[in-house]
C-alpha positions in Angstrom: 49.3 -63.4 -63.9 45.5 -62.9 -64.0 43.8 -65.8 -62.6 40.4 -64.3 -61.7 37.8 -62.8 -64.0 37.3 -60.2 -61.5 40.8 -58.7 -62.1 40.4 -58.4 -65.8 40.3 -54.8 -66.7 42.1 -54.6 -70.0 42.7 -56.6 -73.2 46.0 -57.5 -71.8 44.4 -58.9 -68.7 41.9 -60.9 -70.7 44.7 -62.4 -72.8 46.6 -63.3 -69.5 43.4 -64.8 -68.1 42.9 -66.9 -71.2 46.4 -68.1 -70.9 45.8 -69.1 -67.3 42.8 -71.1 -68.4 44.9 -72.9 -70.9 47.5 -73.7 -68.2 44.7 -74.9 -65.9 43.5 -77.2 -68.6 46.9 -78.6 -69.3 47.5 -79.3 -65.6 43.9 -80.2 -64.4 41.8 -80.6 -67.6 40.4 -84.0 -66.4 38.7 -82.2 -63.5 37.0 -79.7 -65.7 33.2 -80.3 -66.2 33.6 -79.2 -69.8 37.2 -80.5 -70.7 36.6 -80.8 -74.5 36.2 -78.0 -76.9 32.6 -78.9 -77.9 31.3 -79.1 -74.4 33.3 -76.0 -73.5 31.8 -73.9 -76.2 28.3 -75.3 -75.4 28.7 -74.3 -71.8 30.0 -70.9 -72.8 27.0 -70.2 -74.9 24.7 -71.5 -72.2 26.3 -69.3 -69.6 26.0 -66.3 -71.9 22.3 -67.0 -72.4 21.8 -67.0 -68.6 24.5 -64.4 -67.6 21.8 -62.2 -66.2 20.7 -65.0 -63.8 24.3 -65.7 -62.7 24.9 -62.0 -62.0 21.6 -61.7 -60.1 22.3 -64.9 -58.0 25.7 -63.8 -57.1 24.5 -60.2 -56.0 26.1 -58.5 -59.0 24.8 -56.4 -61.8 25.4 -57.4 -65.4 27.6 -54.8 -66.9 25.5 -52.7 -69.2 28.1 -52.3 -71.9 30.7 -54.6 -73.1 32.1 -55.1 -76.5 30.4 -58.3 -77.5 31.7 -57.9 -81.1 35.3 -57.8 -79.9 34.8 -61.1 -78.0 33.0 -62.7 -81.0 35.9 -61.6 -83.2 38.4 -62.9 -80.8 36.7 -66.4 -80.8 36.4 -66.3 -84.6 40.0 -65.3 -85.1 41.2 -68.1 -82.9 40.0 -70.6 -85.4 42.7 -69.5 -87.9 45.3 -67.3 -86.0 48.6 -68.9 -85.5 
């Protein structure tokens, strides 16, 4: 089970990580700062806007690549996928 974003190295790892977030929400959603979908999506967008700052503040480098379209398609697909 992938519980840390630092251990996501594949599409399968990402799917497992998303499932671990879902379990975390089911067990402790009340303790999440952004426990409902609108606030979660707002926070996700805000973090993406400031990702370079987060990486800099944590002593890491923002990955130069990344398949942003894949992530966008995944989010869009989740609105209708069963």
